[in-house]
N, C-alpha and C positions, 0 to 999 in steps of 0.2 A: 150805021154798028161803028158801035164803038170799037180805038184799038189803043189797045194799050203796048208800053214797049215793057218788053221784058228784057234783062239782061239776063243771059250766061256764059257764066263762068266757067272759063280752062278747067280741067279735073286737076287734081296736083299730080303728078309723075307719078309714079307707077316702079321703084330704087329695092328694089338686090342689096345686102351685105353681107360678105365672105364673115365678115369680123372684125381683131383686128384688123391693124395692121403689117403687124406682125409677131410669130407666133415663136414660141422659143422650146427646144426637144434637146435630149441629149443624144448621143447616137446611139439607137438600135429599141430609143422609143416611138412612141404614137401620140397620136394625140385628134379626138376630135374634132369634124369644124361643121359647121351648121350654118346653114344656106336660113338667111328671113329675106318675104318684101315690105316694105307699105307699100299701102293703094292700090295694093292691086283687086283686081275684079275677078274673084272664083277662084280655081286651083291652077295651083304655079305650076308649071313643071323647071326643071333647076340642071345644069349643065355643069361638071363641073370639068375643066382641060386641064392639061397639065404643059411641060415643055420633053416630058418624056414622062412612057407610060408606067405602071406597074406597083405602081404610091399608093393612088386608094381603093380602098374597099368595095367603092361605086359609084359610081361615072354622073348614075342621074339620081341619086337620093338629095332628102335635107338634108338627113347625115351622110357620113363618110371618114371614112378612119385614115387621117395620113403614116405613112408609114416610109420614110424617104432614107435615101442615107447619108443624103448633102442638100445642103439648103436649097430649095424649087417657091415657085410662084405661081401660085393656083388661081384661073381665071373663073369666075362665075362670069352663069349667063341661066338668069332667069325672063320668062313668058305668059302672061298670065294668059285666062280664055280673052282676052278682047283680043289680040296678040301684042300688046304693049310690050315694052322688054329692055330692062338693064344690067349691064353687067358690074361685078365688082372682082380685084386681086386681096388677095393675100397673101405672107411669106411666111413659109416655115423653113427657121435657123434650125442647121441640123448643130447643135456644138458638140466637137469631137472632144472635149478631154481621153486623154488616153490616159489614164493615171491602174499602174498597179501596186498592189499590199503584198511585200514582204514582210512580216515582226521583223523588228529589232531585237527580237531575242525570242527564243525556245527553253523547255526543257526538257528533250526526252526522258522523263523518268516516268516511264509507265502507270502513272498515273490518271490514266485520260485524260488532261487535259493541256495543250500547247503540247503534245508529244509531240508533234509534226508541225517543221516545218512548213508551210502552206502556201503558195501562192494564192492572191485574192485581189481581186472585179468585180468587173461592170461581165454578168452575163454574154455570153455570146462567148465570148477570146478565144482564142485557142491557144497554145503554149504550144509553139515548137520542138521549147528546147528550154532544159532548166538543165544547170547544172553549178555543183556545189565545187567550191575551191578549201584550200585549209590554207597557212601563211605562209608559205611555201613554192603554192600555186599546184599540191596534187589535187588532180580530180576526182576526191574518195563521194560524189551521188552524178547522176544521170535519168533523167527521166525526159521520153520528147511525147507527142504529139497526145495532150488531153486536157482536157475543158477547167477555163480559170477555177475557180474553187469548190476543184474536187478535194470534198475529204477523206480520198483514199493515197492521194498518191502526196509525198515529199519527202524532206529526208526528215530520216529518223534519230539522226545525232550518231550514226553505225557509219565504218568504214572495213573489208574485208569480214566483217561477222562482228566486229568489237566498239563498241562505245567508244568514239574517240572523248580527248581531251578535253573539258570547257575553256575556252578560248571563243575568238572572233574569226568563222566561213568570209571568206566574199561568194556569196549567188551570181551569176549568170542566165538572162534569160532573155528567150528570139519569143514576141510574137506575132500574134496575129488578128488582127480585130474583127468588127463581122462586117466589117464595107472590103475588107481583104488586103488594110496597109499595115507592113508589120511596121511592128521595131526595137531595137535590144533595149532594155536595162539593166545596170548594176549593181549593187551595191553587200555593205555585210551583213549579217546576225549575228548575235553573239549568242552562244554557247552555255546555256548554266546548268549544270547535276549540281 
């Protein structure tokens, strides 16, 4: 009987990949995370985990949507049909640019263009208080508790049912963002007749 020596090579290790080391998103946005496996045998079961719950659309899926309110690290666990497993991590960094825009000028002349002094910014932001003052500090307009980018909530250039004069007016905002953080913004705008 003739014996032949055969070399049996160790299979390549099964590896899972959660994506790049980090992904940046803006507050209020979401991102799709995709699990991938190499050198796996058969179907692979995936599990995503995080430091706190409620930020993923699916914990046991190849594809899941992440919608965190602050930066977070996810751990991906994958196991194939042979029981081989691996883990990987991905960080979703949440940028919290808290930008609010009020135009530097507006023309309340009923031409349906720039007739209201509106507040613009990221959807989901709530304006808690919006005030306009004249150059002597008198309050001439106030609105409360409305969503940003509301096309119907803004100053129309009137005070006590009369149009105010061309000039510079101060605005003041108290704002609550989607993550419940609050901030105050101040500025001025020019009313042009």
